[in-house]
matplotlib code that plots the C-alpha trace (Angstrom):
import matplotlib.pyplot as plt

x = [0.0, 1.3, 2.7, -0.2, -2.9, -1.0, -0.8, -4.6, -5.2, -2.7, -4.2, -7.7, -6.6, -4.9, -7.9, -10.1, -7.6, -9.1, -12.6, -11.9, -9.0, -9.0, -8.6, -5.5, -6.3, -7.2, -10.4, -11.6, -13.7, -11.8, -13.5, -13.5, -14.3, -15.9, -13.5, -15.0, -11.8, -12.1, -14.0, -14.8, -15.4, -16.3, -15.6, -15.2, -18.5, -18.6, -20.4, -22.6, -23.5, -20.0, -18.7, -15.0, -13.6, -10.2, -9.0, -6.4, -3.4, -3.9, -2.8, -5.9, -9.3, -12.7, -14.9, -18.6, -20.6, -23.9, -21.9, -19.8, -21.0, -19.0, -17.2, -13.5, -10.4, -7.6, -4.5, -1.5, 0.9, 0.3, -0.5, -3.6, -7.4, -9.3, -13.0, -14.9, -17.8, -20.6, -22.5, -19.6, -19.8, -21.7, -22.9, -20.8, -22.0, -22.5, -23.6, -20.1, -18.5, -18.6, -17.1, -15.2, -12.8, -9.5, -10.2, -13.1, -10.9, -10.1, -9.7, -8.9, -6.5, -5.9, -3.2, -3.8, -1.8, -1.4, -2.6, -1.0, -2.6, -5.3, -5.6, -6.7, -7.8, -10.3, -13.3, -15.7, -14.4, -14.9, -12.2, -12.3, -10.6, -10.3, -8.6, -8.7, -11.7, -10.9, -11.3, -14.4, -13.2, -14.8, -18.2, -20.6, -23.9, -24.6, -26.9, -24.0, -21.7, -24.2, -25.0, -21.4, -19.6, -21.1, -18.7, -20.3, -23.8, -22.6, -21.0, -24.1, -26.3, -23.9, -23.5, -25.7, -24.8, -25.2, -28.8, -27.6, -25.7, -28.4, -31.1, -28.9, -28.3, -32.0, -33.0, -30.3, -31.9, -29.0, -28.2, -24.8, -23.2, -20.6, -18.1, -16.5, -13.3, -12.8, -11.0, -12.9, -9.6, -9.0, -9.6, -10.1, -12.8, -14.4, -14.9, -15.7, -17.8, -20.5, -20.9, -21.3, -23.8, -25.8, -25.8, -27.0, -29.6, -30.9, -30.8, -32.5, -32.2, -32.5, -30.6, -27.4, -26.5, -23.8, -21.7, -18.7, -15.6, -13.6, -9.9, -7.3, -4.7, -1.7, -0.3, -3.8, -2.6, -1.8, -5.5, -6.9, -10.1, -8.1, -5.2, -7.7, -9.1, -5.7, -6.6, -3.8, -5.5, -8.8, -11.4, -11.7, -15.1, -15.3, -18.2, -19.4, -21.9, -22.5, -19.1, -17.2, -15.5, -16.4, -14.6, -13.2, -12.8, -9.8, -8.7, -11.3, -10.2, -10.6, -13.4, -15.4, -16.9, -17.3, -20.9, -19.9, -17.1, -19.6, -22.0, -19.1, -18.5, -22.1, -22.7, -19.8, -21.0, -24.6, -23.3, -21.3, -24.4, -25.9]
y = [0.0, 3.5, 5.7, 8.1, 5.4, 4.0, 7.5, 7.9, 4.7, 5.9, 9.3, 7.9, 5.7, 8.6, 10.9, 8.2, 7.3, 9.7, 8.1, 4.5, 2.1, -0.9, -4.2, -6.1, -9.5, -11.8, -13.0, -9.4, -7.3, -4.5, -1.2, 0.1, 3.7, 4.8, 6.6, 9.0, 9.6, 6.6, 5.9, 2.3, 1.5, -1.8, -2.2, 1.5, 2.4, 4.0, 2.1, 4.8, 2.5, 1.3, 1.9, 1.9, 1.6, 2.1, 0.9, 1.5, -0.8, -2.5, -1.2, -2.3, -1.1, -2.9, -2.5, -3.3, -2.9, -4.5, -5.7, -8.0, -11.4, -10.8, -7.8, -7.5, -6.4, -5.0, -5.9, -3.7, -6.0, -9.0, -6.9, -9.0, -8.9, -11.2, -12.0, -11.5, -13.5, -10.8, -12.4, -11.4, -7.7, -5.9, -2.3, 0.0, 2.5, 5.1, 4.5, 5.3, 2.4, -1.4, -4.2, -7.1, -9.7, -10.2, -13.9, -13.4, -11.9, -15.1, -15.9, -17.2, -14.2, -12.8, -10.3, -6.7, -4.3, -0.6, 1.9, 5.2, 5.7, 3.2, -0.5, -2.7, -6.4, -8.7, -10.3, -12.7, -11.6, -7.9, -5.2, -3.5, -0.2, 1.5, 4.9, 8.4, 10.4, 13.1, 16.6, 18.7, 21.6, 24.9, 26.4, 24.2, 24.7, 23.7, 21.0, 19.5, 19.5, 17.7, 15.2, 14.4, 14.5, 12.1, 13.5, 17.0, 15.5, 13.8, 17.0, 19.0, 16.4, 16.4, 20.2, 22.6, 26.3, 28.9, 30.3, 33.8, 33.6, 32.0, 34.4, 37.3, 35.8, 34.9, 38.5, 40.2, 42.7, 43.8, 41.8, 40.1, 37.0, 34.7, 32.9, 29.9, 28.5, 24.9, 21.6, 18.4, 16.8, 19.2, 18.0, 21.6, 22.2, 18.9, 20.3, 24.0, 23.9, 21.5, 23.6, 26.7, 24.9, 23.9, 27.5, 28.8, 26.1, 27.1, 30.8, 30.3, 34.0, 34.8, 38.0, 36.0, 34.2, 31.5, 30.0, 27.5, 27.1, 23.8, 24.0, 21.3, 20.2, 22.5, 24.5, 25.7, 29.2, 28.6, 27.6, 30.6, 31.2, 31.0, 33.2, 35.8, 36.1, 35.8, 32.6, 31.5, 28.7, 26.8, 27.1, 30.8, 32.6, 35.9, 38.3, 40.7, 43.6, 43.9, 43.6, 44.9, 42.6, 43.6, 40.9, 37.4, 34.5, 32.3, 31.5, 30.9, 31.4, 28.3, 30.0, 31.1, 29.7, 30.6, 31.7, 33.9, 35.5, 36.1, 37.8, 40.1, 41.1, 41.7, 43.6, 45.9, 46.5, 47.1, 49.7, 51.4, 51.8, 53.7]
z = [0.0, -0.8, 1.9, 1.5, 2.0, 4.9, 6.3, 5.9, 7.9, 10.6, 10.8, 11.1, 14.0, 15.7, 15.4, 16.9, 19.6, 22.1, 21.6, 22.3, 22.6, 20.3, 22.0, 21.2, 22.6, 19.8, 21.5, 22.2, 19.9, 18.1, 17.5, 14.0, 13.2, 9.9, 7.6, 5.1, 3.1, 0.7, -2.5, -3.5, -7.2, -8.7, -12.4, -12.7, -11.0, -7.6, -4.8, -3.1, -0.1, 0.6, 4.1, 5.0, 8.6, 10.2, 13.6, 16.2, 16.4, 13.0, 9.6, 7.8, 6.5, 6.8, 3.7, 3.7, 0.4, -0.9, -3.9, -1.8, -0.5, 2.7, 4.3, 3.5, 5.3, 3.3, 5.4, 4.9, 6.8, 4.6, 1.6, 1.1, 1.2, 3.6, 4.1, 7.3, 8.9, 8.6, 11.6, 13.8, 13.0, 15.8, 15.9, 18.0, 20.6, 17.9, 14.2, 13.0, 14.9, 14.5, 16.6, 15.2, 16.7, 14.9, 14.9, 12.5, 9.8, 8.0, 4.3, 1.9, 1.5, -1.9, -3.0, -4.1, -6.3, -6.2, -8.8, -7.6, -4.2, -4.7, -3.8, -6.7, -6.6, -8.3, -6.5, -8.2, -11.6, -10.9, -10.5, -7.1, -6.5, -3.2, -3.1, -1.6, -2.5, -5.1, -3.6, -4.3, -6.4, -7.4, -6.6, -4.5, -2.7, 0.9, -0.4, -2.5, 0.5, 2.6, -0.1, -1.1, 2.3, 4.9, 7.5, 7.1, 7.6, 10.8, 12.0, 11.5, 13.3, 16.3, 16.7, 18.7, 18.1, 20.8, 20.8, 21.3, 17.9, 15.9, 17.2, 16.1, 12.7, 12.3, 12.8, 10.8, 8.4, 6.1, 2.9, 3.1, 1.7, 3.0, 0.7, 2.2, 0.9, 2.1, 1.4, 1.4, 2.3, 5.3, 8.9, 10.2, 7.5, 8.5, 12.0, 11.2, 8.0, 9.3, 12.4, 10.2, 8.0, 11.1, 12.4, 9.0, 8.9, 12.3, 11.5, 8.2, 7.1, 3.4, 4.0, 4.6, 1.4, 1.6, -1.2, -1.1, -3.1, -2.9, -3.2, -3.9, -1.3, -0.8, -2.4, -3.0, -3.1, -6.8, -7.4, -9.3, -7.2, -4.0, -5.3, -6.4, -2.9, -1.2, 0.6, 2.9, 4.7, 4.9, 6.0, 5.3, 5.5, 3.6, 4.4, 1.8, 1.7, -2.1, -3.7, -0.7, 1.8, 5.3, 7.2, 7.1, 9.5, 9.0, 12.6, 15.3, 18.9, 21.1, 23.2, 20.1, 17.0, 13.3, 13.8, 16.8, 14.8, 12.0, 14.5, 15.5, 11.9, 11.1, 14.3, 13.6, 10.0, 11.3, 13.8, 11.1, 9.0, 11.8]

ax = plt.figure().add_subplot(projection="3d")
ax.plot(x, y, z, "-o")
ax.set_aspect("equal")
plt.show()
């Protein structure tokens, strides 16, 4: 497996390490955490219902898809694909977790090859490809983000913005727009953008228009839309009144939030209007 794909697995395990510890005893159930960074394709067609999981302490990914007779584990150590007894996969404490003992990852193992950053193997005469999701680039709507990025949907569901912020945003009378530069590959965006989406959804104010621009991985400063707006990091939220920029949020203090920083910008603009 390529260094990048191995790194994705390692990073996913590290991110989840504070949530739960995987069991290392063979007879114990290991916790697997859903990983939204992969795209599964079978004979060149993306599998929209495929689910991919990573775990602590084992360089491997668990793949479940309706096109497979059994779940699979792509094992980096042995550079092989193994099958799993589906009856032994249990639901975890949250929907994005499953439990599976190592002893139920059996066989018969089959080898895989690499195509760039993607794992490729054949199963029942079909070509299976698992690789990093391509980044979303260019203009996008909030509906497109929610539909194409499951992690964003999850982040929205879990977040409860401060009522004081959403009440102010809901009652805001001046027409403004917010342009959000983000990276679908970016972990900071995966945290901040869904929270912003949830806040805008709760506020539901037509006076505040929102648009999104996806950028590629660094150096995204060379990406024309980002270069034009002098984007140095993502996520960046640019606030406009008409064609004039009245503020931007690119770094949120630990005791604040994107929506609260937006409130401060809008309040200052409103005060300036008299």
